[in-house]
N, C-alpha and C positions, 0 to 999 in steps of 0.2 A: 504494499499500499504505500502510493508516494503523496497521499491526500488524505484527509480525516473525510468520514461518512457522518452525515446525520441521520440519527435513528430516533424511534420512538421509544416511549416508557416501557413497552412490551419488548421489543427487541434490547433495550438496555438490560432488562431484569432477565432476559434469558442468556446475557453475555453475564451478569454477573453470578447468576446461578450456577454459571458454567468455570467461574473461578477469575472472571474480569474483575478489575479493579475500577473503582468510581471514584474520581476525585471532584469536590465542589471549591471552585473559586470565588465563591461570595464572600463577604466581609464575614468576619469573626464572630460578631453580634447575631448575624442572621443565621450563620451555621449554628452557633450554639442553641438558637431559638428553634431548630429543627431543621434537620438534613435525613438523606437517604441512609438509612441503616447501613453500619459497616463502611461509608464514605470517609476519605481522607480530606481533610481542610488542607489546602493549597494556597499558599501566597508568596509575596517575593521574599519572603525569609525563608520558608520551607522547601520552596523550589529547588534550589541547588542540590540538597540533601536528597530530597525525593527522587530527582533524576539519578543521581550519583548510585543510589541503592537499587533501582527500579531494572526491572527486567525489560528492556526496550521492545521484545517481542511479544509481551502479554497483551491482550485486549485492555484498553484502558479508556473509559468513558468519562467526558469532562461535563459538568453541569454547573449552571449558574443561576441566576431567577427563572428568565424565561426562555433561555436557547439561544440570545445573540451572543453575550461576551465569551460563552464557552466555544464559540466556533473560533475565535481569535485565537484563544487559547490553547484549542486542538490543533490548529495550525501550528501554533510555536512550538508545542510539542511534537510534532512531527518532522520539523526542523531541528529539533535536538535529538532526534534519532529512533524515535519510537515509531515501531511501524504498523500498528494496529490501533489506531486513534478514533475514538467515535465524538461527537457531540450529540449531547440529549436534547432533543426538539421538546419546545415546551419547558424546559428546565424544571428546576425543582417544583415550581407551582404546579406543572401538569402532572409532574410524578406524583406529590400529596394528593390531588385528587384522584389519580389511578390507583394508587397504593397507599392509601391512609395509614393502614397498621404496620407499614413499612418505613416509618418515619420516626427517628429518635430525637430526644433532646440532650443537650449538655456541652460541655465545654471543650475545648481542643484539647484536652490532655488524653 
């Protein structure tokens, strides 16, 4: 894959169930207020460590609020060497509507 693909919550859920990684690029407060269960919060501070430790060939789904900012982030991650990158269409808001029981709250630790 040389570019990211846009996918639905259902496709993201299938990737996640198969071991795909979900990263959330929203601000820390929004992430703490609610995020996809098991997702990782990424910001400018945690990004270098995440990239250094990641399996670049593992499926990676990027989410934001509504699915717009995640497209830029997904393109950036492809440029950093990730080969299987997806942007979640509709973002966390659509995920929360589709899978309300698959949302958790909590801090970033």
